[in-house]
N, C-alpha and C positions, 0 to 999 in steps of 0.2 A: 236776091230773089226771095229769100225767106222773109225779109221785111215786107216785101210787096205782098206776099201771100197773107201775112199777118194783118196788114193794113186792109186788104180786101175783105178778109174774114170779119174784122171789126166793123167795117162799113156795112156789110151785109147783115150782121147781127143787129146793129142799130136800126137799119132799115126794117128788119123784121119786127123789132120791138115797136117802132113807130106805126107800122102797118097793123100790128096786132091790137094796139091800144087805141089808135086814132080812127081807123076805118076797116071795113072788111074788104080785102082785095082778093079773096078767093085763095086758090092754091099757089099763086105766084110767090107770095111772101114766104110760105112754108118751103117752097123749093129753094128760095134764096137762103133760108136758114140751113137747110141740108147742105148746100154748097159751102156755106161758111164753116160748118162743122167739119166737113171733109177736108177743107183747106187747113184748118187747125190741126186735125189729126195727122194729115200728111206732114206738117211741120214737126209735130212731136215725134212721129215715127222716124222721120229722116234724121233727127237728132241734131239739126243745125242750130247753133246758138246765134242770137242777135248780137251784133257788135255795137 
């Protein structure tokens, strides 16, 4: 489950970066970035290590 959260967070950060530099998509891209940051923080706080 931790790997899945990390993968989703990475995909969302990449999507945010593409959206930020390629076109203006309004607040949706920034919401995705916040969700990605929350997923990463949740993984760090839970203390689970990737295998």
